[in-house]
C-alpha positions in Angstrom: 6.4 -18.4 -89.6 4.8 -17.1 -86.4 1.3 -18.3 -85.6 -1.4 -16.5 -83.5 -2.3 -18.2 -80.4 -5.7 -19.9 -80.1 -6.5 -17.3 -77.3 -4.1 -14.4 -77.9 -3.0 -12.5 -74.8 -3.9 -9.1 -76.1 -3.6 -7.2 -72.8 -0.1 -8.7 -72.1 1.0 -7.8 -75.7 -0.3 -4.3 -75.2 1.4 -3.8 -71.8 4.8 -5.1 -73.3 4.5 -2.6 -76.2 3.7 0.2 -73.8 6.5 -0.7 -71.4 9.0 -0.7 -74.4 7.9 2.7 -75.6 7.9 4.2 -72.1 11.2 2.7 -71.1 13.0 3.3 -74.4 11.6 6.7 -74.9 9.1 7.5 -77.5 11.6 9.8 -79.4 14.5 7.4 -79.4 15.5 4.9 -81.9 15.1 2.0 -79.4 11.3 2.3 -79.2 10.9 2.5 -83.1 13.2 -0.4 -83.4 11.1 -2.4 -80.9 8.0 -1.8 -83.0 9.9 -2.8 -86.1 11.1 -6.0 -84.5 7.6 -6.8 -83.3 6.2 -6.5 -86.9 9.0 -8.4 -88.4 8.6 -11.2 -85.9 4.9 -11.4 -86.7 5.4 -11.3 -90.5 3.0 -10.0 -93.2 0.2 -12.6 -92.4 0.0 -11.6 -88.7 0.4 -7.8 -89.2 -3.2 -7.4 -88.2 -2.5 -8.7 -84.9 -0.1 -5.7 -84.3 -3.0 -3.5 -85.2 -5.2 -5.4 -82.8 -2.5 -4.7 -80.0 -2.6 -0.8 -80.8 -6.5 -1.0 -80.5 -6.1 -2.7 -77.1 -3.6 0.0 -76.0 -6.2 2.7 -77.0 -9.1 1.0 -75.3 -7.2 0.1 -72.0 -4.2 2.3 -71.6 -3.9 5.3 -69.5 -3.3 8.6 -71.4 0.3 8.7 -70.6 0.8 5.2 -72.0 -1.2 5.9 -75.1 0.7 9.1 -75.7 4.0 7.3 -75.4 2.9 4.8 -78.1 1.4 7.5 -80.2 4.7 9.6 -80.1 6.7 6.5 -81.1 4.4 6.1 -84.1 4.7 9.7 -85.1 8.5 9.7 -84.7 8.6 6.4 -86.8 6.5 8.2 -89.5 8.7 11.2 -89.6 11.8 8.9 -90.2 10.0 6.8 -92.8 10.0 3.7 -90.4 6.2 3.4 -89.8 5.5 -0.2 -88.7 3.9 -1.7 -91.8 2.4 -4.8 -93.5 3.1 -5.8 -97.1 0.4 -6.2 -99.6 0.3 -7.6 -103.2 -0.9 -5.4 -106.0 -4.7 -5.9 -106.0 -5.1 -6.8 -109.6 -2.0 -9.0 -110.0 -1.3 -12.7 -109.5 1.0 -13.3 -106.6 4.1 -15.1 -107.9 7.3 -15.3 -105.6 8.9 -11.7 -105.7 5.7 -10.2 -107.2 4.8 -6.6 -106.8 4.3 -5.8 -103.2 3.8 -2.5 -101.3 4.3 -1.8 -97.6 1.4 -0.1 -96.0 1.1 1.7 -92.5 -1.7 0.7 -90.0 -4.6 2.9 -91.4 -4.0 2.5 -95.2 -3.5 -1.2 -94.5 -6.9 -1.3 -92.9 -8.5 0.8 -95.6 -7.4 -1.6 -98.3 -8.6 -4.6 -96.3 -12.1 -3.1 -96.0 -12.5 -2.8 -99.8 -14.9 -5.4 -101.2 -13.0 -6.8 -104.2 -15.8 -8.2 -106.3 -17.2 -10.0 -103.1 -16.9 -9.8 -99.3 -14.3 -7.4 -98.0 -11.3 -9.2 -96.3 -12.1 -7.0 -93.2 -15.7 -6.7 -92.3 -17.0 -3.1 -92.0 -17.6 -3.3 -88.3 -14.0 -4.7 -87.6 -12.5 -2.0 -89.8 -14.4 0.7 -88.0 -13.3 -0.7 -84.6 -9.6 -1.0 -85.6 -9.1 2.0 -87.7 -10.8 4.4 -85.4 -9.0 3.0 -82.4 -5.7 3.6 -84.3 -6.8 7.2 -85.2 -7.9 7.9 -81.6 -4.5 6.6 -80.4 -2.6 8.9 -82.7 -4.6 11.9 -81.5 -2.8 11.4 -78.1 0.3 12.9 -79.7 0.6 16.6 -80.7 0.3 17.1 -84.5 -0.1 13.4 -85.1 -3.4 13.7 -86.9 -2.0 16.4 -89.4 1.1 14.4 -90.1 -0.6 11.1 -90.7 -3.3 12.9 -92.8 -0.5 14.2 -95.0 1.0 10.7 -95.2 -2.4 9.3 -96.2 -2.8 11.9 -98.8 0.6 11.1 -100.2 -0.2 7.3 -100.4 -3.5 8.2 -102.1 -1.8 10.5 -104.7 0.8 7.9 -105.6 -0.6 5.9 -108.6 2.8 4.3 -109.5 2.0 0.7 -108.4 -1.1 -1.3 -108.3 -1.5 -1.9 -104.7 -4.4 0.6 -104.2 -7.1 0.7 -106.9 -8.3 4.1 -108.0 -11.5 3.7 -105.9 -9.7 3.1 -102.7 -7.1 5.9 -103.3 -10.1 8.4 -103.8 -11.8 7.1 -100.6 -8.4 7.4 -98.7 -8.0 10.9 -99.9 -11.3 11.8 -98.6 -10.8 10.0 -95.3 -7.6 11.9 -94.8 -9.2 15.3 -95.4 -12.1 14.5 -93.2 -9.9 13.3 -90.4 -7.8 16.4 -90.5 -11.0 18.5 -90.0 -12.6 16.6 -87.2 -11.6 14.3 -84.3 -14.5 12.0 -84.7 -12.6 9.0 -86.1 -15.6 6.8 -85.9 -17.6 9.0 -88.1 -14.8 9.4 -90.5 -14.4 5.6 -90.8 -18.1 5.1 -91.2 -18.0 7.6 -94.3 -15.1 5.6 -95.7 -17.0 2.4 -95.4 -20.0 3.8 -97.3 -17.7 5.2 -100.0 -16.0 1.8 -100.7 -19.1 -0.2 -100.5 -20.5 2.0 -103.2 -17.3 1.6 -105.4 -16.7 -2.2 -104.7 -18.5 -5.3 -106.0 
């Protein structure tokens, strides 16, 4: 299994992903396959590192670079190939082969921010930093916000497995609707944190 370096080279990783998306073309299968390969190589345990790379791209990348990565993500979403991390059902034990669901970047972070009868896996300030960065990055591609908001709503409205508890699905639906209406991702994420803090515990 891959292991995170003691001092990860976030800027180098961000530049490599940008170069791949630009060189392979954001609307071509090659760029999507690159993202899939990166996530597969990291594995579920290190999927948050991929999200950290997306945040680094949003923070440091020029607009054209950010747009290339955002367009790749949107194209992946439209093909059902959004880079994702797998999570076990929240109320279940985790035997080998147990129920798991693949979640894309934003919904993965939303689940990690939920305080399950104790401290959240992802502290509120880290959630707001990462989730708002991914949302701002997606805003660099035309129609990306609306498309991803539709995706989040579909995830929230799917109660067929136990990956997302009822409280998180309700908060996720509200986040999607709020994000669709306004570009202030930081405020949207802060409202989500307030909602799940009230529901958790």
